[in-house]
C-alpha positions as CSV (number, residue, x, y, z in Angstrom):
1,M,0.0,0.0,0.0
2,E,1.1,3.6,-0.7
3,N,1.5,6.3,2.0
4,Y,-0.2,9.6,1.4
5,P,0.5,12.7,3.5
6,L,-2.5,13.7,5.6
7,K,-2.7,16.7,7.9
8,K,-2.8,15.5,11.5
9,L,-6.0,16.2,13.5
10,E,-4.9,16.6,17.1
11,D,-8.2,16.9,18.8
12,E,-10.3,13.7,18.4
13,E,-13.4,15.6,19.6
14,V,-13.1,17.9,16.5
15,I,-13.2,14.8,14.4
16,R,-16.3,13.5,16.1
17,L,-17.9,16.9,15.8
18,G,-17.1,16.9,12.1
19,L,-18.8,13.5,11.9
20,K,-22.0,15.0,13.4
21,V,-21.9,18.2,11.3
22,N,-21.2,17.1,7.7
23,N,-20.9,13.3,7.9
24,L,-17.7,13.4,5.8
25,Y,-15.5,11.2,8.0
26,S,-15.6,9.1,11.1
27,V,-13.1,7.6,13.6
28,S,-12.5,3.9,13.2
29,D,-10.2,1.2,14.6
30,V,-6.4,1.4,15.0
31,C,-3.6,1.7,12.4
32,P,-1.7,-1.6,12.0
33,E,1.5,0.3,11.3
34,C,1.8,2.9,14.1
35,G,-1.2,2.2,16.3
36,G,-2.8,5.6,15.7
37,N,-6.4,6.3,15.1
38,T,-7.7,5.9,11.6
39,I,-10.2,8.1,9.7
40,S,-12.8,6.7,7.3
41,L,-13.4,9.2,4.5
42,K,-17.0,8.4,3.4
43,E,-16.9,10.5,0.2
44,T,-14.0,8.5,-1.2
45,G,-14.4,5.3,0.7
46,D,-10.8,5.4,2.0
47,L,-9.6,4.3,5.4
48,I,-6.5,6.4,6.4
49,C,-4.3,6.6,9.5
50,N,-4.5,10.0,11.2
51,Q,-0.9,9.9,12.4
52,C,1.3,8.3,9.7
53,G,-1.0,8.8,6.6
54,L,-1.1,5.1,5.7
55,V,-3.9,4.2,3.4
56,I,-5.2,1.0,5.0
57,E,-8.2,0.4,2.6
58,E,-9.4,2.1,-0.6
59,K,-12.8,2.6,-2.1
60,R,-14.8,0.7,0.5
61,V,-18.5,0.2,-0.1
62,D,-20.7,1.8,2.6
63,I,-23.3,-0.8,3.5
64,S,-24.5,1.1,6.5
65,H,-28.0,2.6,6.7
66,N,-30.0,4.8,8.9
67,G,-32.4,2.5,10.8
68,R,-34.2,5.2,12.6
69,R,-37.8,5.9,11.8
70,A,-39.0,9.0,10.0
71,Y,-42.2,10.5,11.4
72,T,-42.3,13.7,9.3
73,T,-41.8,14.6,5.6
74,G,-38.6,16.6,6.6
75,E,-37.1,13.6,8.4
76,K,-37.9,11.3,5.5
77,S,-36.3,13.6,2.9
78,N,-33.2,14.1,5.1
79,R,-32.6,10.3,5.4
80,E,-33.2,9.5,1.8
81,Q,-30.0,8.5,0.0
82,T,-31.4,7.5,-3.3
83,G,-34.3,8.4,-5.5
84,A,-37.1,6.1,-6.8
85,P,-36.0,3.3,-9.1
86,I,-36.2,3.9,-12.8
87,S,-39.0,2.0,-14.6
88,V,-40.4,1.9,-18.1
89,L,-43.8,2.3,-16.6
90,L,-43.0,6.0,-15.7
91,P,-42.7,8.8,-18.2
92,D,-39.0,9.6,-18.8
93,I,-38.4,6.3,-16.9
94,G,-38.6,8.3,-13.7
95,L,-35.7,10.6,-14.4
96,T,-37.7,13.8,-14.8
97,T,-36.4,17.0,-13.3
98,V,-38.9,19.3,-11.6
99,I,-38.0,22.9,-10.8
100,D,-39.8,24.3,-7.7
101,K,-41.0,27.8,-8.6
102,N,-41.7,28.7,-5.0
103,K,-38.0,28.6,-4.2
104,I,-36.9,30.9,-7.1
105,D,-36.7,34.7,-6.8
106,N,-35.2,35.5,-10.2
107,P,-37.9,36.3,-12.8
108,D,-35.9,34.7,-15.6
109,L,-35.6,31.5,-13.7
110,K,-39.3,31.5,-12.8
111,R,-40.0,31.8,-16.5
112,A,-37.7,28.8,-17.1
113,A,-39.5,26.8,-14.4
114,K,-42.8,27.6,-16.1
115,W,-41.6,26.3,-19.5
116,N,-40.2,23.3,-17.8
117,T,-43.7,22.2,-16.7
118,R,-44.9,22.2,-20.3
119,M,-44.7,18.8,-22.0
120,S,-43.7,18.0,-25.5
121,W,-46.2,15.9,-27.5
122,E,-43.8,12.9,-27.2
123,K,-43.9,13.0,-23.4
124,R,-47.6,13.6,-23.4
125,N,-48.1,10.6,-25.6
126,I,-46.1,8.3,-23.3
127,L,-48.0,9.7,-20.3
128,I,-51.4,9.0,-21.9
129,A,-50.2,5.4,-22.8
130,T,-48.9,4.7,-19.3
131,T,-52.1,6.0,-17.7
132,E,-54.3,3.7,-19.9
133,L,-51.9,0.8,-19.3
134,K,-52.1,1.1,-15.6
135,R,-55.9,1.5,-15.7
136,I,-56.5,-1.7,-17.7
137,S,-53.8,-3.6,-15.7
138,S,-55.4,-2.6,-12.4
139,K,-58.8,-3.9,-13.6
140,L,-57.3,-7.2,-14.8
141,Q,-54.8,-7.5,-11.9
142,L,-51.8,-8.0,-14.2
143,P,-48.3,-8.6,-12.7
144,S,-45.5,-6.1,-13.1
145,H,-43.5,-8.0,-15.7
146,V,-46.5,-8.1,-18.1
147,K,-47.0,-4.4,-17.8
148,K,-43.3,-3.7,-18.4
149,E,-43.2,-5.9,-21.5
150,A,-46.3,-4.2,-22.9
151,M,-44.8,-0.7,-22.3
152,T,-41.5,-1.7,-23.9
153,I,-43.4,-2.9,-27.0
154,Y,-45.4,0.4,-27.1
155,K,-42.2,2.5,-26.9
156,E,-40.7,0.6,-29.8
157,I,-43.9,1.2,-31.8
158,H,-43.7,4.9,-30.9
159,K,-40.0,5.0,-31.8
160,R,-40.7,3.6,-35.3
161,N,-43.5,6.2,-35.9
162,L,-46.1,3.5,-36.3
163,L,-48.7,5.4,-34.3
164,R,-49.7,7.8,-37.0
165,G,-53.4,7.4,-37.8
166,R,-53.8,4.9,-34.9
167,S,-55.3,5.4,-31.4
168,I,-52.9,5.5,-28.4
169,N,-55.4,3.5,-26.3
170,S,-56.0,0.9,-29.0
171,M,-52.3,0.4,-29.4
172,I,-51.6,0.0,-25.7
173,A,-54.5,-2.5,-25.4
174,A,-53.0,-4.5,-28.2
175,C,-49.5,-4.4,-26.6
176,L,-51.1,-5.7,-23.3
177,Y,-52.8,-8.5,-25.2
178,Y,-49.5,-9.6,-26.8
179,S,-47.7,-9.5,-23.4
180,I,-50.5,-11.5,-21.8
181,R,-50.3,-14.2,-24.5
182,K,-46.5,-14.2,-24.3
183,Y,-46.5,-15.0,-20.6
184,K,-49.5,-17.4,-20.9
185,L,-51.7,-15.6,-18.4
186,S,-55.3,-16.7,-17.9
187,R,-56.7,-13.5,-19.5
188,T,-58.6,-13.4,-22.7
189,F,-58.9,-10.9,-25.5
190,Q,-62.6,-10.3,-24.6
191,E,-61.6,-9.2,-21.1
192,I,-59.3,-6.5,-22.6
193,L,-62.1,-5.4,-24.9
194,D,-64.4,-5.2,-21.9
195,E,-62.0,-2.9,-20.1
196,S,-61.0,-0.8,-23.1
197,T,-63.2,2.0,-24.5
198,E,-61.8,1.5,-28.0
199,N,-63.3,-0.2,-31.0
200,P,-62.5,-3.9,-31.1
201,K,-61.6,-3.7,-34.8
202,D,-59.0,-1.0,-34.1
203,I,-57.4,-3.1,-31.3
204,R,-57.2,-6.1,-33.6
205,R,-55.6,-4.0,-36.4
206,C,-53.1,-2.6,-33.9
207,Y,-52.3,-6.2,-32.8
208,R,-51.6,-7.2,-36.4
209,V,-49.4,-4.1,-36.8
210,I,-47.3,-5.1,-33.8
211,L,-46.8,-8.7,-35.1
212,R,-46.0,-7.5,-38.6
213,E,-43.8,-4.5,-38.0
214,L,-41.8,-5.9,-35.0
215,N,-41.6,-9.3,-36.7
216,L,-43.1,-11.1,-33.7
217,K,-44.8,-14.5,-33.6
218,A,-48.3,-14.6,-32.2
219,P,-48.1,-16.8,-29.1
220,N,-50.9,-19.4,-28.8
221,T,-53.2,-19.2,-25.7
222,D,-52.7,-22.4,-23.7
223,P,-56.2,-23.7,-22.8
224,V,-54.7,-25.5,-19.8
225,S,-53.9,-22.2,-18.2
226,L,-57.5,-21.2,-18.3
227,V,-58.9,-24.3,-16.6
228,P,-58.2,-23.3,-12.9
229,R,-59.7,-19.9,-13.3
230,Y,-63.1,-21.0,-14.7
231,V,-63.3,-24.0,-12.3
232,V,-63.0,-21.5,-9.4
233,D,-65.5,-19.1,-11.0
234,L,-68.0,-22.0,-11.3
235,G,-67.5,-22.9,-7.6
236,L,-66.2,-26.4,-8.4
237,D,-63.7,-28.5,-6.5
238,N,-60.2,-29.8,-7.2
239,E,-61.5,-33.1,-8.4
240,I,-63.3,-31.4,-11.3
241,L,-60.1,-29.3,-11.9
242,N,-57.9,-32.4,-12.2
243,I,-60.3,-34.2,-14.6
244,A,-60.9,-31.2,-16.8
245,T,-57.1,-30.4,-17.0
246,K,-56.4,-34.0,-18.0
247,I,-59.1,-33.9,-20.7
248,V,-57.6,-30.7,-22.2
249,K,-54.0,-32.0,-22.1
250,T,-55.0,-35.3,-23.7
251,Y,-57.0,-33.5,-26.4
252,I,-54.1,-31.2,-27.2
253,S,-51.6,-34.1,-27.3
254,R,-53.7,-36.1,-29.8
255,G,-54.5,-33.3,-32.2
256,T,-54.3,-29.6,-32.7
257,S,-56.3,-26.8,-31.0
258,S,-55.3,-24.3,-33.7
259,G,-58.2,-22.2,-35.0
260,K,-60.4,-23.2,-32.1
261,D,-61.4,-20.8,-29.2
262,P,-59.5,-22.1,-26.1
263,K,-62.4,-21.0,-24.0
264,G,-64.7,-23.4,-25.9
265,I,-62.3,-26.2,-25.3
266,V,-62.1,-25.5,-21.6
267,G,-65.9,-25.1,-21.3
268,G,-66.4,-28.5,-23.0
269,A,-63.8,-30.2,-20.8
270,I,-65.5,-28.8,-17.6
271,Y,-68.9,-29.9,-18.8
272,I,-67.6,-33.5,-19.4
273,A,-65.9,-33.5,-16.0
274,S,-69.1,-32.4,-14.3
275,R,-71.1,-35.1,-16.0
276,L,-68.5,-37.8,-15.1
277,K,-68.9,-36.8,-11.5
278,G,-72.7,-36.6,-11.7
279,L,-73.0,-32.9,-11.1
280,D,-76.1,-31.0,-12.2
281,L,-74.3,-28.3,-14.1
282,T,-76.0,-26.9,-17.2
283,Q,-74.4,-25.9,-20.5
284,Y,-76.0,-22.4,-20.2
285,K,-74.2,-21.7,-16.9
286,I,-70.8,-22.9,-18.1
287,A,-71.2,-20.9,-21.4
288,E,-72.1,-17.8,-19.4
289,I,-69.1,-18.0,-17.0
290,V,-66.6,-19.0,-19.7
291,G,-67.8,-16.4,-22.2
292,V,-68.8,-18.5,-25.2
293,T,-72.1,-19.3,-26.8
294,E,-74.0,-22.6,-26.1
295,V,-73.5,-23.6,-29.7
296,T,-69.7,-23.4,-29.4
297,L,-69.8,-25.2,-26.1
298,R,-71.9,-28.1,-27.5
299,S,-69.6,-28.3,-30.5
300,R,-66.4,-28.6,-28.4
301,Y,-68.1,-31.0,-26.0
302,K,-69.1,-33.4,-28.8
303,E,-65.7,-33.1,-30.4
304,L,-63.9,-33.9,-27.1
305,K,-66.2,-36.8,-26.3
306,K,-65.7,-38.3,-29.7
307,K,-62.0,-37.8,-30.0
308,L,-61.2,-39.0,-26.5
309,N,-63.8,-41.8,-26.7
310,I,-65.5,-40.7,-23.5
311,K,-68.7,-42.6,-22.5
312,F,-71.1,-41.8,-19.7
313,E,-73.0,-44.3,-17.6
């Protein structure tokens, strides 16, 4: 280690007073070379001997934290060491600078603060999109990683100037639908349509734009992921859940579910499971909860029964 000259601080109380005043350094341990007191410089992370100037340790990481509670806004702001984490769900990813006009006396600076509050169209666009995304996500109770994926896709669409002539809310709904299908969540397109105020045709067009322009593949909705949700909505037990899940898995393994509404497959499987257990559950009730017509439910029920060779007593 190298030795650096350091002005000797004779009064230890002065050091301790300095620690309380500006929190720049603190007294710590004993020097292994001369036995003198060491000073920890918190700005540089160095541990230096007060007497001989020996640099004992360099660039240490300060892992200490203030464990005291903050009861007022002033105490909280004084103890904060970092800002909020950056996130794609925030306009400007949370790095916006706000000028407080109340603390400025200079007229020119006040004018600058006033202009600082005015958003450009690009920032306003992202703000509208994030607001709509959070609203729909809150209604559908979507996890954070799904929302971040949707916002990342939207910003890429915005960056490529693909929003011209298209609604912001329609595009963000389409981005959410793609993200939901990518992570195989038990949410359907109809649920997004129910929460959005936009025209379903516009949302479908925006979804096709996302797939085409970003060269993405449309993830298939896994019918198995929808079974637990509708079983719970119908108030059925785990035995029905296991039977219906097994029916759907077997059906998918023996053929293809492409082009068929996954909700219809799930509805048909639940109806078969309920009949196998002797439950008095009507097709009308299942169709209403699952969100398909009775015609679709009967078609999928007959197809499942024939393909899996299921017979009732």
